[in-house]
C-alpha positions in Angstrom: -235.1 -110.5 -125.2 -234.2 -114.1 -126.1 -231.4 -113.0 -128.4 -229.4 -110.9 -125.9 -230.2 -113.4 -123.1 -228.9 -116.4 -125.1 -225.8 -114.4 -126.0 -225.2 -113.6 -122.4 -225.6 -117.3 -121.5 -223.2 -118.3 -124.2 -220.6 -115.9 -122.8 -221.2 -117.1 -119.2 -221.0 -120.8 -120.1 -217.8 -120.2 -122.0 -216.4 -118.3 -119.1 -217.1 -121.3 -116.8 -215.7 -123.6 -119.4 -212.5 -121.6 -119.8 -211.9 -120.9 -116.1 -212.5 -124.5 -115.0 -210.3 -125.9 -117.8 -207.5 -123.5 -116.8 -208.0 -124.6 -113.2 -207.6 -128.2 -114.3 -204.4 -127.4 -116.2 -203.0 -125.4 -113.3 -203.7 -128.2 -110.7 -202.1 -130.8 -113.0 -199.2 -128.5 -113.6 -198.6 -128.1 -109.9 -198.9 -131.8 -109.2 -196.5 -132.7 -112.0 -193.9 -130.0 -112.0 -194.2 -127.3 -109.3 -194.5 -129.5 -106.2 -191.9 -132.1 -105.1 -192.4 -135.7 -106.2 -191.3 -138.8 -104.4 -189.2 -140.9 -106.8 -191.7 -140.5 -109.7 -194.8 -140.7 -107.5 -197.0 -137.9 -106.3 -195.9 -136.5 -102.9 -198.3 -136.0 -100.0 -198.7 -132.4 -101.2 -199.6 -133.5 -104.7 -202.1 -136.0 -103.4 -203.9 -133.2 -101.5 -204.6 -131.5 -104.8 -206.6 -134.4 -106.2 -209.8 -133.2 -104.7 -209.3 -129.7 -106.2 -208.6 -131.4 -109.5 -211.8 -133.4 -109.3 -213.9 -130.3 -108.4 -212.3 -128.3 -111.2 -212.9 -131.1 -113.7 -216.6 -131.3 -112.7 -217.1 -127.6 -113.3 -215.3 -128.1 -116.6 -217.9 -130.8 -117.6 -220.7 -128.4 -116.5 -219.2 -125.6 -118.5 -218.9 -127.8 -121.6 -222.5 -128.9 -121.3 -223.7 -125.3 -120.9 -221.5 -124.2 -123.9 -223.0 -126.9 -126.1 -226.6 -126.1 -125.1 -226.4 -122.3 -125.3 -224.3 -122.3 -128.5 -226.9 -124.5 -130.2 -229.7 -122.2 -129.0 -227.7 -119.2 -130.3 -227.2 -120.9 -133.7 -230.9 -121.8 -134.0 -231.8 -118.2 -133.1 -234.8 -119.5 -131.2 -235.8 -120.0 -127.6 -234.0 -122.3 -125.2 -236.5 -125.1 -125.6 -235.6 -125.5 -129.3 -232.1 -126.7 -128.3 -233.6 -129.4 -126.0 -234.9 -131.3 -129.0 -232.9 -134.6 -128.8 -232.9 -135.0 -132.6 -231.5 -131.5 -133.1 -228.9 -131.9 -130.3 -227.8 -135.3 -131.7 -227.4 -133.8 -135.2 -225.4 -130.9 -133.9 -223.0 -133.2 -131.9 -222.5 -135.8 -134.6 -222.9 -134.0 -138.0 -221.7 -130.4 -137.4 -218.0 -130.0 -137.0 -218.2 -127.4 -134.2 -220.5 -129.7 -132.3 -218.1 -132.6 -132.8 -215.3 -130.6 -131.3 -217.5 -129.6 -128.3 -218.4 -133.3 -127.8 -214.7 -134.3 -128.0 -213.9 -131.7 -125.4 -216.7 -132.8 -123.1 -215.6 -136.5 -123.3 -212.0 -135.4 -122.3 -213.4 -133.5 -119.3 -215.3 -136.6 -118.2 -212.1 -138.6 -118.5 -210.3 -136.1 -116.3 -213.1 -136.4 -113.7 -212.9 -140.2 -113.7 -209.1 -140.2 -113.5 -208.7 -137.4 -110.9 -208.9 -139.7 -107.9 -206.8 -142.6 -109.2 -203.6 -140.9 -110.5 -200.6 -141.7 -108.4 -197.5 -141.2 -110.6 -196.0 -138.1 -112.2 -196.0 -139.7 -115.7 -199.8 -140.3 -115.4 -200.3 -136.7 -114.3 -198.3 -135.4 -117.3 -200.3 -137.6 -119.7 -203.5 -136.3 -118.2 -202.2 -132.7 -118.5 -201.4 -133.3 -122.2 -204.9 -134.7 -122.8 -206.5 -131.7 -121.1 -204.6 -129.3 -123.3 -205.7 -131.2 -126.4 -209.3 -130.9 -125.1 -209.0 -127.2 -124.5 -207.6 -126.3 -127.9 -209.7 -128.7 -130.0 -212.7 -126.3 -130.5 -210.3 -123.5 -131.5 -209.9 -125.1 -134.9 -213.6 -124.4 -135.6 -213.7 -121.0 -133.8 -214.2 -117.6 -135.4 -210.5 -117.6 -136.0 -211.0 -120.4 -138.6 -212.9 -117.9 -140.8 -210.3 -115.1 -140.5 -208.4 -114.1 -143.6 -205.0 -115.3 -142.3 -206.2 -118.7 -141.4 -203.0 -120.3 -140.2 -201.9 -117.3 -138.3 -205.3 -116.7 -136.6 -205.8 -120.3 -135.5 -202.2 -121.1 -134.6 -201.8 -117.9 -132.6 -205.0 -118.5 -130.7 -203.9 -122.0 -129.8 -200.6 -120.7 -128.5 -202.5 -117.9 -126.7 -204.8 -120.3 -124.9 -202.1 -122.7 -123.9 -199.9 -119.9 -122.5 -202.9 -118.5 -120.6 -203.8 -121.9 -119.2 -200.3 -122.3 -117.8 -200.3 -118.7 -116.5 -203.8 -118.5 -115.1 -203.9 -122.1 -114.0 -200.6 -121.9 -112.2 -201.7 -118.9 -110.2 -205.0 -120.7 -109.4 -203.0 -123.7 -108.0 -200.7 -121.4 -106.0 -203.7 -120.0 -104.2 -204.8 -123.4 -103.0 -201.5 -125.1 -102.1 -200.1 -124.9 -98.5 -197.8 -122.1 -97.6 -194.8 -124.3 -97.1 -195.3 -125.9 -100.5 -195.7 -122.5 -102.0 -192.2 -121.6 -101.0 -191.0 -124.5 -103.1 -193.4 -124.0 -106.0 -193.3 -120.2 -106.6 -189.6 -120.0 -107.8 -190.2 -122.6 -110.5 -193.6 -121.1 -111.5 -192.0 -117.7 -111.8 -189.9 -118.9 -114.6 -192.8 -120.7 -116.3 -195.0 -117.6 -115.9 -192.4 -115.4 -117.6 -192.3 -117.6 -120.7 -196.1 -118.0 -120.6 -196.6 -114.2 -120.5 -194.2 -113.8 -123.5 -196.2 -116.4 -125.4 -199.5 -114.8 -124.5 -198.5 -111.3 -125.5 -196.9 -112.4 -128.8 -199.7 -114.7 -129.8 -202.4 -112.3 -128.7 -200.8 -109.5 -130.8 -200.6 -111.8 -133.8 -204.2 -112.9 -133.4 -205.4 -109.3 -133.1 -203.5 -108.4 -136.3 -205.0 -111.4 -138.2 -208.5 -110.5 -137.1 -208.4 -106.7 -137.1 -206.1 -106.1 -140.2 -208.0 -103.1 -141.5 -208.7 -99.6 -140.2 -212.4 -99.6 -139.7 -212.2 -102.8 -137.6 -210.6 -100.7 -134.7 -213.8 -98.6 -134.5 -216.0 -101.6 -133.4 -217.0 -102.9 -130.0 -214.9 -106.0 -130.7 -211.8 -103.9 -131.0 -212.6 -102.0 -127.7 -212.8 -105.3 -125.9 -209.5 -106.4 -127.4 -207.9 -103.1 -126.2 -209.4 -103.6 -122.7 -207.9 -107.1 -122.6 -204.5 -105.7 -123.7 -204.6 -103.3 -120.8 -205.4 -106.1 -118.3 -202.6 -108.1 -119.8 -200.1 -105.3 -119.3 -201.3 -105.0 -115.7 -200.7 -108.8 -115.3 -197.2 -108.4 -116.7 -196.5 -105.7 -114.2 -197.6 -107.9 -111.4 -195.4 -110.7 -112.8 -192.5 -108.4 -112.7 -193.2 -107.6 -109.0 -193.3 -111.4 -108.4 -189.8 -111.9 -109.8 -188.5 -108.8 -108.1 -189.8 -110.1 -104.7 -188.3 -113.5 -105.3 -184.9 -112.2 -106.3 -184.4 -110.4 -103.0 -181.7 -111.9 -100.9 -183.6 -111.0 -97.7 -186.5 -113.0 -96.4 -189.5 -113.0 -98.7 -192.7 -111.4 -97.4 -195.1 -114.2 -98.2 -198.1 -112.3 -96.8 -197.6 -109.5 -99.3 -196.8 -111.9 -102.0 -200.1 -113.8 -101.2 -202.1 -110.5 -101.5 -200.4 -109.8 -104.8 -201.4 -113.3 -106.1 -205.0 -112.6 -105.0 -205.1 -109.3 -106.9 -203.5 -111.0 -109.9 -206.2 -113.7 -109.8 -208.9 -111.0 -109.8 -207.4 -109.2 -112.8 -207.1 -112.6 -114.6 -210.7 -113.4 -114.0 -211.6 -110.0 -115.6 -209.4 -110.8 -118.6 -211.0 -114.3 -118.9 -214.5 -112.7 -119.0 -213.4 -110.5 -121.8 -211.8 -113.5 -123.5 -215.1 -115.4 -123.2 -217.0 -112.6 -124.8 -214.5 -112.4 -127.7 -214.7 -116.1 -128.3 -218.5 -115.8 -128.4 -218.6 -113.0 -131.0 -217.3 -112.8 -134.6 -214.6 -110.4 -135.4 -215.4 -107.6 -137.9 -214.9 -108.4 -141.6 -214.2 -106.2 -144.6 -217.1 -105.2 -146.8 -215.0 -106.1 -149.8 -214.7 -109.7 -148.6 -218.2 -110.6 -149.7 -216.9 -112.1 -152.9 -216.5 -115.9 -152.8 -213.0 -117.2 -152.7 -212.8 -121.0 -153.0 -209.2 -121.3 -151.7 -209.8 -119.0 -148.8 -212.9 -121.0 -147.8 -211.3 -124.4 -148.1 -207.7 -123.9 -147.3 -207.9 -120.6 -145.4 -205.3 -119.1 -147.7 -205.7 -117.0 -150.8 -204.5 -118.6 -154.0 -200.9 -117.6 -154.5 -199.4 -116.5 -157.9 -198.0 -119.2 -160.2 -194.9 -120.8 -158.5 -191.5 -119.5 -159.4 -188.1 -120.1 -157.7 -188.1 -116.7 -156.1 -191.7 -117.0 -154.9 -191.1 -120.4 -153.4 -188.0 -119.1 -151.7 -189.3 -115.8 -150.4 -193.1 -116.3 -149.8 -194.2 -116.6 -146.2 -197.6 -117.7 -144.8 -197.0 -118.1 -141.0 -198.4 -121.2 -139.3 -198.3 -119.7 -135.8 -198.8 -123.0 -134.0 -195.8 -124.6 -135.8 -193.8 -121.5 -135.3 -194.6 -121.5 -131.6 -193.3 -125.1 -131.3 -190.2 -124.3 -133.2 -189.5 -121.2 -131.0 -189.8 -123.3 -127.9 -187.5 -125.9 -129.3 -184.9 -123.3 -130.3 -185.1 -121.5 -127.0 -184.6 -124.7 -125.0 -181.7 -125.7 -127.2 -180.0 -122.3 -126.9 -180.6 -122.3 -123.1 -178.9 -125.7 -122.9 -175.9 -124.5 -124.8 -175.7 -121.4 -122.6 -175.8 -123.5 -119.4 -173.0 -125.7 -120.7 -170.9 -122.7 -121.7 -171.3 -121.0 -118.3 -170.3 -124.3 -116.7 -167.1 -124.3 -118.7 -168.1 -127.2 -120.9 -167.9 -127.2 -124.7 -170.7 -128.1 -127.1 -169.8 -128.9 -130.7 -170.6 -126.1 -133.0 -171.5 -128.6 -135.7 -174.3 -130.0 -133.6 -175.8 -126.6 -133.1 -175.6 -125.8 -136.8 -177.2 -129.1 -137.6 -180.1 -128.5 -135.2 -180.6 -125.0 -136.6 -180.7 -126.3 -140.2 -183.3 -128.9 -139.2 -185.5 -126.3 -137.6 -185.1 -124.0 -140.6 -186.1 -126.7 -143.0 -189.3 -127.4 -140.9 -190.2 -123.7 -141.0 -189.6 -123.5 -144.8 -191.8 -126.6 -145.4 -194.6 -125.4 -143.2 -194.7 -121.6 -143.1 -192.3 -120.7 -146.0 -193.0 -120.7 -149.7 -192.8 -124.5 -149.9 -195.4 -124.8 -147.2 -197.6 -122.3 -148.9 -197.6 -124.0 -152.3 -198.0 -127.4 -150.6 -201.6 -126.4 -149.9 -202.3 -126.0 -153.6 -200.5 -128.8 -155.6 -199.8 -132.4 -154.7 -196.3 -132.2 -156.2 -195.3 -129.4 -153.8 -197.0 -131.2 -150.9 -194.7 -134.2 -151.6 -191.6 -132.0 -151.7 -192.7 -130.6 -148.3 -193.3 -134.2 -147.1 -189.8 -135.2 -148.0 -188.3 -132.1 -146.3 -190.3 -132.7 -143.1 -189.9 -136.5 -143.0 -186.4 -137.0 -144.2 -184.2 -133.9 -144.4 -185.2 -132.0 -141.3 -185.1 -135.1 -139.0 -181.5 -135.8 -140.0 -180.5 -132.3 -138.9 -182.4 -132.5 -135.6 -181.0 -136.0 -134.8 -177.4 -135.0 -135.5 -178.0 -132.0 -133.3 -178.1 -134.4 -130.3 -180.9 -132.6 -128.4 -181.4 -135.5 -125.9 -177.7 -135.5 -125.0 -177.9 -131.8 -124.5 -180.9 -132.1 -122.3 -179.4 -134.8 -120.2 -176.3 -132.7 -119.6 -178.2 -129.5 -118.7 -181.6 -130.3 -117.2 -181.9 -129.7 -113.5 -181.7 -132.5 -111.0 -184.3 -133.0 -108.3 -184.7 -130.3 -105.7 -184.3 -132.9 -103.0 -182.7 -136.3 -102.7 -186.0 -138.1 -103.2 -187.3 -136.0 -106.1 -186.7 -137.5 -109.6 -186.7 -134.1 -111.3 -187.0 -133.2 -115.0 -183.8 -134.9 -115.9 -184.7 -138.1 -114.0 -188.1 -138.1 -115.7 -186.5 -137.9 -119.1 -184.2 -140.8 -118.3 -187.2 -142.8 -117.0 -189.1 -142.1 -120.2 -186.2 -143.2 -122.4 -185.8 -146.5 -120.6 -189.5 -147.2 -120.1 -191.4 -149.9 -121.9 -192.9 -147.3 -124.2 -189.5 -145.9 -125.0 -188.1 -149.4 -125.8 -191.2 -150.2 -127.9 -190.9 -147.2 -130.1 -187.1 -147.5 -130.5 -187.5 -151.0 -131.9 -186.2 -150.7 -135.5 -189.2 -152.5 -136.9 -191.6 -150.2 -135.2 -189.7 -147.2 -136.3 -189.7 -148.5 -139.9 -193.4 -149.2 -139.7 -194.2 -145.7 -138.6 -191.7 -144.2 -141.1 -192.7 -146.1 -144.3 -195.8 -148.1 -143.4 -197.8 -145.0 -142.4 -197.4 -143.8 -146.0 -199.8 -146.4 -147.3 -202.3 -145.7 -144.5 -202.2 -142.0 -145.2 -202.1 -141.8 -149.0 -204.1 -144.8 -150.1 -207.1 -144.3 -147.9 -209.5 -141.4 -147.4 -207.4 -140.1 -144.6 -205.2 -137.8 -146.8 -208.1 -135.9 -148.3 -209.8 -135.5 -145.0 -206.7 -134.2 -143.2 -205.9 -131.7 -146.0 -209.3 -130.2 -145.7 -208.9 -129.1 -142.0 -206.2 -127.0 -140.4 -205.9 -129.5 -137.5 -205.6 -132.4 -139.8 -202.9 -130.7 -141.9 -201.0 -129.7 -138.8 -201.0 -133.1 -137.2 -200.1 -134.7 -140.6 -197.0 -132.5 -140.6 -196.2 -133.3 -137.0 -196.5 -137.0 -137.9 -194.0 -136.6 -140.7 -191.5 -134.9 -138.4 -191.9 -137.3 -135.5 -191.8 -140.4 -137.6 -188.8 -139.3 -139.5 -187.0 -138.2 -136.3 -187.7 -141.5 -134.6 -186.5 -143.5 -137.6 -183.2 -141.6 -138.0 -182.7 -141.5 -134.3 -182.7 -145.3 -134.3 -180.5 -145.8 -137.3 -178.0 -142.9 -137.2 -178.7 -141.1 -134.0 -175.9 -139.9 -131.7 -178.1 -139.6 -128.7 -178.4 -142.3 -126.0 -180.7 -145.1 -127.2 -182.4 -147.6 -124.8 -181.8 -150.3 -127.4 -178.3 -151.2 -128.7 -179.1 -151.8 -132.4 -176.2 -153.5 -134.2 -174.9 -151.6 -137.2 -175.7 -154.5 -139.6 -179.3 -154.5 -138.5 -179.4 -150.7 -139.0 -178.2 -151.1 -142.6 -180.7 -153.8 -143.3 -183.5 -151.5 -141.9 -182.2 -148.7 -144.2 -182.3 -151.0 -147.3 -185.8 -152.1 -146.3 -186.9 -148.5 -146.0 -185.5 -147.7 -149.4 -187.3 -150.6 -151.0 -190.6 -149.8 -149.3 -190.4 -146.2 -150.2 -189.6 -147.0 -153.8 -192.6 -149.4 -154.0 -194.9 -146.6 -152.5 -193.6 -144.1 -155.0 -194.1 -146.4 -158.0 -197.7 -147.2 -156.8 -198.4 -143.5 -156.6 -196.9 -142.8 -160.0 -198.9 -145.5 -161.7 -202.2 -144.5 -159.9 -205.1 -143.7 -162.3 -207.3 -142.1 -159.7 -206.9 -139.0 -157.5 -206.3 -139.8 -153.8 -207.1 -136.4 -152.4 -210.9 -136.9 -152.1 -211.5 -133.8 -154.3 -209.5 -131.4 -152.2 -207.2 -129.9 -154.8 -210.0 -129.7 -157.3 -212.1 -127.7 -154.8 -209.4 -125.0 -154.7 -209.9 -124.1 -158.4 -206.2 -123.2 -158.7 -205.8 -121.4 -162.1 -202.2 -122.2 -162.7 -202.5 -126.0 -161.8 -203.2 -128.1 -164.9 -203.9 -131.9 -164.9 -204.4 -133.0 -161.3 -203.6 -136.6 -162.0 -200.4 -135.7 -163.8 -199.4 -133.5 -160.9 -200.1 -136.4 -158.5 -198.0 -138.8 -160.6 -195.2 -136.1 -160.6 -195.5 -136.1 -156.8 -194.8 -139.8 -156.8 -191.7 -139.4 -158.9 -190.5 -136.5 -156.7 -191.0 -138.7 -153.6 -189.0 -141.5 -155.2 -186.1 -139.3 -156.2 -186.0 -137.2 -153.0 -186.5 -140.2 -150.7 -183.5 -142.2 -152.0 -180.9 -139.5 -151.3 -181.4 -139.1 -147.5 -181.5 -142.8 -147.0 -178.3 -143.3 -149.0 -176.6 -140.6 -146.9 -177.9 -142.5 -143.8 -176.3 -145.7 -145.1 -173.0 -144.0 -145.6 -173.2 -142.4 -142.1 -174.1 -145.8 -140.5 -171.1 -147.5 -142.3 -168.8 -144.7 -141.0 -170.1 -145.1 -137.5 -169.6 -148.9 -137.8 -166.0 -148.4 -138.8 -165.3 -145.9 -136.0 -166.9 -148.2 -133.4 -164.7 -151.1 -134.6 -161.6 -148.8 -134.5 -162.4 -147.7 -131.0 -163.0 -151.3 -129.9 -159.6 -152.4 -131.4 -157.9 -149.5 -129.7 -159.5 -150.4 -126.4 -158.3 -154.0 -126.7 -154.8 -153.0 -127.6 -154.6 -150.7 -124.6 -155.9 -153.4 -122.3 -153.3 -155.8 -123.7 -150.5 -153.3 -123.1 -151.7 -152.6 -119.6 -151.9 -156.3 -118.6 -148.5 -156.9 -120.0 -147.0 -154.0 -118.0 -148.6 -155.5 -114.9 -147.1 -158.9 -115.6 -150.5 -160.5 -116.0 -151.7 -162.5 -119.0 -154.1 -160.7 -121.3 -157.7 -162.1 -121.2 -157.9 -162.1 -125.0 -154.6 -164.0 -125.3 -155.8 -166.5 -122.7 -159.0 -167.0 -124.6 -157.1 -167.6 -127.9 -154.8 -170.1 -126.2 -157.8 -171.9 -124.8 -159.4 -172.2 -128.3 -156.0 -173.4 -129.6 -155.9 -176.1 -127.0 -159.4 -177.2 -127.7 -158.5 -177.5 -131.4 -155.5 -179.6 -130.6 -157.5 -181.9 -128.4 -160.1 -182.3 -131.1 -157.3 -183.2 -133.6 -155.8 -185.8 -131.2 -159.2 -187.4 -130.6 -159.6 -187.9 -134.4 
């Protein structure tokens, strides 16, 4: 009976783990976004939730410890006492990847416990919320989805699914525990968030089920029946969410008693769905009988080896990275929402900026999920092309799309005179010490070009290529570093630092030189830098790996020069336009002062300099 008992304990511990972590997310979400703040600080209502946050975090720690213990016992296939061996436990937590992720999650839960009583500001709450989300999704990268056929789709969709659920479930949990007068303020904002979370949960859940159960016989298993039951519960939750919005949209007084009962029923259904989710996460999805043959690429990269690259295959192939797609969809939805808000208000938004932003997003999708992203997994030369697309071409499009300006013009103000609101928080972040630090041109240059040497000339590159999480965060780094750099040198959005145009051009020339040096070093390298990653794929159409690596260096040099040259031209044009505007302003001021019969300040200053020069001449 030890086998079924251990399996039941694994499911229960994961249920506690998931439920408690969602409660932490919901509490932090309510403190940071749903409740009112007091000029960037937690309000009295927010401070009341700190005890709830601490209790939830403690249960999260307990759930993590139980998950580690019972998962190890399940892996060993022995009694509980076998998992208590300190040597075995230490080896699991330090040498096994799954154990390392569990340990990482446990450490984050401990940090939340220690921080729960001391947080006072909204920014700290948001930072703790982001850290909690990272802790929740970390083990997913080594879950059963990691062994699914469509690796990127399975893992990415599950990450999106869990984040959406944490907002949805956690938000409802928080609504139950906040005061009724605060609930009146929080529910309308949560209703909007819940709608988007529900859409993300349904879409990502469907994609994940498709990735795991992509053959007919799989739907005849117990695993599939549990998936179907979870789908039914999700549909019920969607119906309840519809009733929420319908109740809130009434012009008459809202029946908060009925709404409270609905929230309680919704919470019960969610708990049932979480139990099913915990069971699914504890059991492996069915696999095809024909998949017994070994596939090196599928094992290492999670993707089957594609056919030899051709122009049409690179252009038309698609291997969805669900996590990156989820981020891009959110970015596009927010941008479109902003444009719609401006249009309804009667303001105009330049079409060119919208097109520029759309092109930047499209380039990211092509370089991560499109054909270029697919072949980037299998050859260093294609990886370098994808790197250039993500780090240089896409950021220019995004920066010229002016998303910060759009956000500042459309984000809602505070709900009261003392609340900073989302827009106020963005302004505060832009002008904070952190914002000023990262917008320093030298810091932007170091992240943009300096990180190339840290990544490619250490063991970091090979290690990151061998894991989905590493590869994803490497792509995110390329995008963010490139966006920050071009935001500083050619950005049209408000910048906390006023960087002179001459300094921008010097920075661009420095970036060009550093990038050329990096590319030459890569071209002349006589050793492989991938730690054996590309060799382990056994790609039949890829020849000499070192020659392909040197080709990647040449590609990086050639492709890296063009965007920087374009940025130089754009900076020079911006310089000329600013000088022209300044000259026009001075001329208008001179004309205005003359019309008023007053001397112009510039003319007075020139006369003053002339008199000083005359006195100096007389003295000599």
